C-alpha positions as CSV (number, residue, x, y, z in Angstrom):
1,M,78.3,37.9,16.4
2,K,76.9,34.4,16.0
3,Q,74.9,34.7,19.2
4,V,73.3,37.9,17.9
5,F,71.9,36.1,14.9
6,K,70.7,33.2,17.0
7,M,69.2,35.3,19.7
8,M,67.6,37.9,17.5
9,L,65.2,35.3,16.2
10,P,62.3,34.7,18.5
11,A,62.8,31.0,18.0
12,L,61.2,28.1,19.8
13,L,63.5,25.5,18.4
14,I,64.0,21.8,19.3
15,A,67.2,20.0,18.5
16,G,65.5,16.6,18.7
17,V,62.3,15.4,20.3
18,F,63.6,11.9,20.7
19,V,67.1,10.4,20.4
20,F,67.5,6.7,19.8
21,S,69.3,4.8,17.1
22,G,69.2,1.0,16.9
23,C,72.0,-1.3,16.1
24,D,72.6,-4.5,14.3
25,P,72.5,-6.9,17.2
26,E,74.7,-9.9,17.3
27,E,73.3,-13.3,17.6
28,N,73.5,-14.1,21.3
29,N,71.6,-15.5,24.2
30,N,69.7,-13.6,26.8
31,N,72.7,-13.5,29.1
32,E,74.9,-11.5,26.7
33,V,75.0,-7.8,26.8
34,Q,73.5,-5.9,23.8
35,Y,74.2,-2.3,23.0
36,A,72.5,0.6,21.3
37,L,74.4,3.7,20.1
38,V,72.9,7.1,21.0
39,I,74.0,10.4,19.3
40,Q,73.5,12.9,22.1
41,N,73.0,16.0,20.0
42,G,69.8,14.7,18.4
43,A,68.3,16.2,15.3
44,M,69.5,19.7,14.6
45,N,68.9,22.8,12.4
46,I,71.9,25.1,12.2
47,H,73.1,28.2,10.4
48,P,75.9,28.1,7.8
49,D,78.4,29.8,10.1
50,E,77.9,27.2,12.9
51,T,80.0,24.2,13.7
52,V,78.7,21.3,15.9
53,N,80.7,18.9,18.0
54,Y,78.8,15.6,17.9
55,T,79.1,13.0,20.7
56,A,77.7,9.5,21.2
57,V,77.3,7.0,24.1
58,L,76.5,3.3,24.4
59,V,73.4,2.1,26.2
60,D,73.1,-1.6,27.1
61,N,70.0,-3.7,27.6
62,E,70.2,-3.1,31.3
63,G,70.0,0.6,30.8
64,N,73.7,1.3,31.7
65,V,75.4,4.2,29.9
66,S,79.1,4.1,28.9
67,A,81.4,5.9,26.7
68,A,81.5,5.0,23.0
69,N,85.2,4.7,22.2
70,G,86.6,4.6,18.7
71,V,83.5,6.2,17.0
72,T,83.8,6.7,13.3
73,W,81.8,9.7,12.1
74,S,80.4,10.4,8.6
75,V,78.0,12.7,6.9
76,T,76.0,12.4,3.7
77,P,75.9,14.2,1.4
78,T,79.4,15.7,1.7
79,S,78.2,18.6,-0.5
80,I,76.2,19.9,2.5
81,A,78.8,19.4,5.4
82,S,82.0,17.7,6.4
83,I,82.7,16.0,9.7
84,S,86.1,15.4,11.3
85,A,87.3,12.2,13.0
86,A,86.5,13.9,16.3
87,G,82.9,14.5,15.3
88,V,83.1,18.2,14.5
89,L,80.6,19.0,11.7
90,S,81.3,22.0,9.5
91,P,78.7,23.2,6.9
92,V,79.7,23.5,3.3
93,A,76.4,24.5,1.7
94,T,72.7,24.8,2.6
95,G,70.4,21.9,2.7
96,E,69.7,18.6,4.6
97,A,72.2,16.0,5.6
98,R,72.5,12.8,7.7
99,V,75.2,12.4,10.4
100,T,76.1,8.8,11.2
101,A,78.2,7.4,14.0
102,T,79.6,3.9,13.8
103,V,81.4,1.9,16.5
104,V,82.5,-1.8,16.9
105,V,81.7,-3.4,20.2
106,N,82.8,-7.0,20.8
107,G,83.1,-7.6,17.1
108,T,79.6,-6.2,16.3
109,T,79.2,-3.0,14.3
110,I,76.7,-0.6,15.7
111,T,75.4,2.6,14.0
112,A,73.2,5.6,14.7
113,S,72.1,8.4,12.5
114,V,70.5,11.8,13.0
115,P,69.3,14.5,10.6
116,V,70.8,18.0,10.3
117,G,69.6,21.0,8.4
118,V,71.9,23.8,7.3
119,Y,70.0,27.0,6.4
120,A,70.6,30.8,6.4
121,P,68.8,32.6,9.2
122,A,65.2,33.4,8.6
123,L,62.9,36.1,9.9
124,F,60.5,33.7,11.5
125,A,61.1,30.4,13.3
126,V,59.4,27.0,13.6
127,A,59.4,24.7,16.5
128,P,60.6,22.0,16.4
129,S,63.2,22.9,13.9
130,A,64.2,19.3,13.3
131,I,62.4,16.0,14.1
132,L,63.7,12.6,14.9
133,Y,61.0,10.1,16.0
134,E,59.4,6.7,15.5
135,A,56.5,6.1,13.1
136,G,52.9,6.7,14.2
137,F,53.2,9.8,16.3
138,D,51.9,13.4,16.0
139,I,54.1,16.5,16.6
140,Q,52.7,20.0,16.4
141,L,54.8,22.6,14.7
142,E,54.7,26.1,16.2
143,T,55.5,29.3,14.2
144,V,56.9,32.4,15.9
145,Y,57.3,35.8,14.4
146,F,57.4,39.0,16.4
147,T,56.0,42.0,14.6
148,N,54.1,45.3,15.4
149,G,51.9,44.6,12.4
150,A,49.5,41.8,11.5
151,Q,50.7,38.2,12.0
152,P,51.3,36.4,8.7
153,S,49.5,33.2,7.8
154,Y,51.5,30.0,7.2
155,T,51.3,27.0,4.8
156,F,52.9,23.6,5.4
157,A,54.0,20.9,2.9
158,S,55.9,17.6,3.2
159,S,58.4,16.5,0.6
160,N,57.4,12.8,1.2
161,N,54.0,11.9,2.6
162,A,55.1,8.3,2.9
163,V,57.6,9.4,5.6
164,A,55.6,12.2,7.3
165,T,52.5,14.2,6.6
166,V,51.6,17.7,7.7
167,S,48.2,19.3,8.1
168,S,47.2,22.8,7.2
169,T,47.7,23.7,10.9
170,G,51.2,22.3,11.1
171,L,50.4,18.9,12.8
172,V,53.1,16.5,11.6
173,H,52.3,12.8,11.6
174,T,55.2,10.4,11.3
175,V,54.2,7.6,8.8
176,G,57.1,5.4,7.8
177,I,60.9,4.9,8.1
178,G,62.8,7.4,6.0
179,E,63.7,11.1,5.7
180,C,61.8,14.1,4.4
181,V,61.5,17.9,4.8
182,I,58.6,19.9,6.0
183,T,58.5,23.3,4.3
184,V,56.8,26.1,6.2
185,T,56.0,29.3,4.2
186,A,54.9,32.6,5.7
187,S,52.5,34.8,3.7
188,T,54.8,37.8,4.1
189,M,57.8,36.1,2.5
190,T,56.7,33.4,0.2
191,D,60.1,32.9,-1.4
192,R,62.0,32.4,1.9
193,P,60.4,29.4,3.7
194,F,61.6,27.6,6.8
195,Y,62.7,24.0,6.4
196,V,62.3,21.3,9.0
197,P,64.3,18.1,8.4
198,V,62.5,15.0,9.5
199,M,63.9,11.5,10.1
200,V,61.5,8.6,11.0
201,I,63.2,5.6,12.6
202,G,62.2,2.0,13.2
203,V,61.3,0.2,16.3
204,P,64.4,-0.5,18.5
205,T,66.0,-3.9,17.9
206,V,67.8,-3.9,21.3
207,P,65.5,-4.6,24.3
208,L,66.4,-1.4,26.3
209,P,64.5,-0.6,29.5
210,V,63.6,2.8,28.0
211,T,63.3,3.4,24.3
212,R,61.8,6.9,24.2
213,I,60.7,9.8,26.5
214,E,57.7,11.9,25.9
215,L,57.5,15.4,27.2
216,S,54.4,17.5,28.1
217,S,56.0,20.2,25.8
218,Y,58.8,20.2,23.3
219,S,59.1,23.9,23.0
220,A,58.1,26.9,25.1
221,D,58.7,30.6,25.5
222,L,58.7,32.3,28.9
223,F,59.1,35.8,30.3
224,K,61.5,36.2,33.2
225,T,58.6,36.5,35.6
226,E,57.0,33.1,34.5
227,T,57.8,29.5,35.2
228,L,56.9,26.3,33.3
229,Q,56.1,22.8,34.8
230,L,57.3,20.1,32.4
231,T,56.4,16.4,32.8
232,A,58.1,13.4,31.2
233,T,57.0,9.8,30.7
234,A,59.4,7.0,29.8
235,Y,58.3,4.2,27.4
236,N,59.6,0.9,26.1
237,P,57.9,-1.1,23.4
238,D,55.4,-2.6,25.9
239,G,54.2,0.8,27.2
240,P,55.0,3.3,30.0
241,V,57.9,2.5,32.3
242,N,56.4,3.5,35.7
243,N,59.6,2.9,37.7
244,A,61.9,4.9,35.4
245,T,63.9,7.6,37.2
246,I,63.8,10.9,35.2
247,E,66.7,13.2,35.5
248,W,66.3,16.9,34.5
249,F,68.9,19.4,33.5
250,S,69.4,22.6,31.6
251,E,72.0,22.8,28.9
252,N,72.6,26.4,29.8
253,P,71.7,27.2,33.5
254,S,72.7,30.8,32.9
255,I,69.5,31.1,30.7
256,A,67.1,28.9,32.7
257,T,67.3,26.3,35.4
258,V,65.1,23.2,36.0
259,S,64.3,21.5,39.3
260,A,64.4,17.8,40.0
261,N,60.7,17.7,39.3
262,G,60.8,19.5,36.0
263,L,59.9,23.1,37.1
264,V,61.7,25.5,34.7
265,T,62.7,29.0,36.0
266,P,64.1,31.6,33.6
267,V,67.3,33.5,34.5
268,Q,68.0,35.8,31.6
269,T,67.1,36.4,27.9
270,G,68.3,33.7,25.6
271,E,67.8,30.1,24.4
272,T,68.6,26.7,26.0
273,F,67.4,23.1,26.0
274,I,65.7,21.6,29.0
275,V,66.5,17.9,28.9
276,A,64.7,14.9,30.5
277,K,66.9,11.7,30.6
278,A,66.4,8.1,31.7
279,N,68.8,5.2,31.1
280,G,70.7,7.2,28.5
281,I,67.6,8.0,26.4
282,F,66.5,11.7,26.5
283,A,64.1,14.2,25.1
284,K,64.6,18.0,24.8
285,C,62.3,21.0,25.2
286,E,63.9,24.1,23.6
287,L,63.2,27.1,25.7
288,L,63.2,30.8,24.7
289,V,63.4,33.3,27.5
290,N,61.7,36.2,25.9
291,P,63.4,39.6,25.8
292,D,61.8,42.5,27.7
293,T,62.4,44.5,24.5
294,V,61.7,43.6,20.9
295,V,63.4,45.4,18.0
296,I,61.5,45.9,14.8
297,V,63.6,46.7,11.7
298,T,61.9,48.4,8.7
299,P,61.6,47.7,5.9
300,F,61.3,44.1,7.0
301,W,62.3,42.9,3.5
302,A,64.2,44.7,0.7
303,D,64.9,43.3,-2.8
304,L,67.9,45.1,-4.1
305,N,70.2,45.2,-7.1
306,P,74.0,45.0,-7.1
307,G,75.5,48.4,-6.2
308,E,72.2,49.6,-4.7
309,T,71.8,51.1,-1.2
310,Q,68.9,50.9,1.3
311,Q,68.3,52.8,4.5
312,F,67.0,50.6,7.4
313,N,65.5,51.9,10.6
314,A,65.0,50.2,14.0
315,V,62.5,50.9,16.8
316,A,62.5,49.2,20.3
317,Y,59.2,48.2,21.9
318,Q,58.3,46.9,25.3
319,N,57.5,43.2,25.0
320,T,54.6,41.7,27.0
321,R,52.5,38.6,26.8
322,Q,49.7,40.8,25.3
323,G,52.0,42.0,22.5
324,L,54.3,44.9,21.8
325,G,53.8,48.0,23.9
326,T,55.5,51.3,24.4
327,Q,58.3,52.5,22.2
328,Y,61.5,53.8,23.9
329,P,64.9,55.0,22.6
330,V,67.8,52.6,22.2
331,N,71.4,53.1,21.0
332,F,71.6,50.7,18.1
333,S,74.6,49.0,16.4
334,W,74.2,47.5,13.0
335,E,75.7,44.4,11.3
336,L,75.5,42.1,8.3
337,P,76.6,38.5,9.1
338,D,79.9,37.2,7.8
339,Y,79.1,33.6,6.9
340,G,82.7,32.5,6.7
341,P,84.8,30.4,4.3
342,G,82.7,28.5,1.7
343,F,79.7,30.8,2.2
344,E,81.1,34.1,0.7
345,M,78.2,34.2,-1.7
346,F,76.0,35.1,1.2
347,N,78.2,38.1,2.1
348,I,76.2,40.4,-0.2
349,G,77.1,43.8,1.3
350,T,78.0,46.1,4.2
351,V,76.1,48.2,6.6
352,N,77.2,51.5,8.3
353,T,76.5,52.7,11.8
354,T,73.2,54.3,10.9
355,G,71.7,51.2,9.1
356,L,72.5,52.2,5.6
357,V,73.2,48.9,3.6
358,S,75.4,49.0,0.5
359,I,75.1,46.0,-1.8
360,K,78.3,44.8,-3.4
361,Q,78.7,45.2,-7.2
362,D,79.4,41.5,-7.5
363,A,76.5,40.3,-5.3
364,I,75.0,37.2,-6.9
365,A,71.3,37.3,-8.1
366,G,69.1,35.2,-5.9
367,M,71.3,35.4,-2.8
368,A,69.8,36.5,0.5
369,S,71.0,37.7,3.9
370,I,69.8,39.6,6.9
371,V,70.7,43.0,8.5
372,V,70.6,43.1,12.3
373,A,70.1,46.0,14.6
374,Y,71.0,45.4,18.2
375,E,71.3,47.5,21.4
376,T,75.0,48.4,21.8
377,G,76.4,46.2,24.5
378,K,73.3,44.0,24.7
379,P,73.3,41.7,21.6
380,H,70.3,39.8,22.9
381,I,68.1,42.9,22.3
382,A,68.0,42.7,18.5
383,G,65.9,42.6,15.4
384,A,66.5,41.8,11.8
385,A,65.3,42.4,8.2
386,L,65.6,40.2,5.1
387,I,67.7,41.3,2.1
388,T,67.4,39.5,-1.3
389,I,69.3,40.2,-4.5
390,S,67.0,40.7,-7.5
391,V,67.1,38.2,-10.3
392,G,67.9,39.9,-13.6
393,G,67.0,43.3,-12.2
394,F,63.4,42.2,-11.4
395,P,62.0,41.9,-7.9
396,W,61.1,38.5,-6.5
397,P,57.5,37.6,-7.0
């Protein structure tokens, strides 16, 4: 059911707008090869029930890409996640962490790091959901929330303005090397914000032919009748690299394809990343192919006590660029997520076939989860509502 919970959110998420991590270069002359280590997954924002297989490659100062053999993986803090020797990250708790890859090449130790956020699913999404970039750039956050009512307003806050600032409209400006979190709060659910981990890195120390790629768009949503033309520009510290060869590919061609010139064509409802790559450096645009149907679950938020029940209802609407249209009948299935070992505290109750949620007697105050309604046999046609457990028998403010 993990795909249900990922796809039921109308998310325009980016795993990483720019992926480059420098190394500690050895003292050498201009004829010796120097390497940078690149973590191919980039910055990520995942759910507690997800695991991620991290991979890394070496890029030399001629732009050649080779396998990074003997990589040592680590994650800090270990209270948030663990990572195996093979690079498989497993969440332990919710919060932000840093994944680091280390490899020794010709006696020189090279490292690369990327941020990862682990958070329970939310009822609205923010793009990009995680940011990895150099200082001195602006990145616009986009909020997405499908509803048949009025759209909520949003507020934005940075945990460290010395690393990145954010305006009242969601424009992030990367300031200095370090890590912070951008908190995005919707007016309809002030106690359940969306968190965007940010890592700002320094200027590359290895003279690579390409150090970053800028895209015309880092997130997009399309209906199946629409297309999107993406453009990409490669840069090194001296400016644009006019002779760089940009390669385009889709991480999931069953969701959307991309031509050699960056023209994106949807195939079916779902999410994928469209990637532009040159000399081992890449940038990603996370693409949502919108469902033709949007499911609205009511009430959209219920604050309940242990042992209490709540009846939820779902309605399907035709989805168009102009908004939600005609209602039509759908045979719904219902489910509450099972967050797996280590996250049993989020397994707060059960739901029957009609949408009746029963909260466990031992549900912990302050915990939250979601209830999902999806069309039977079509998990990409889905909607969700938020459930919180009251603190001391009193509703959340």
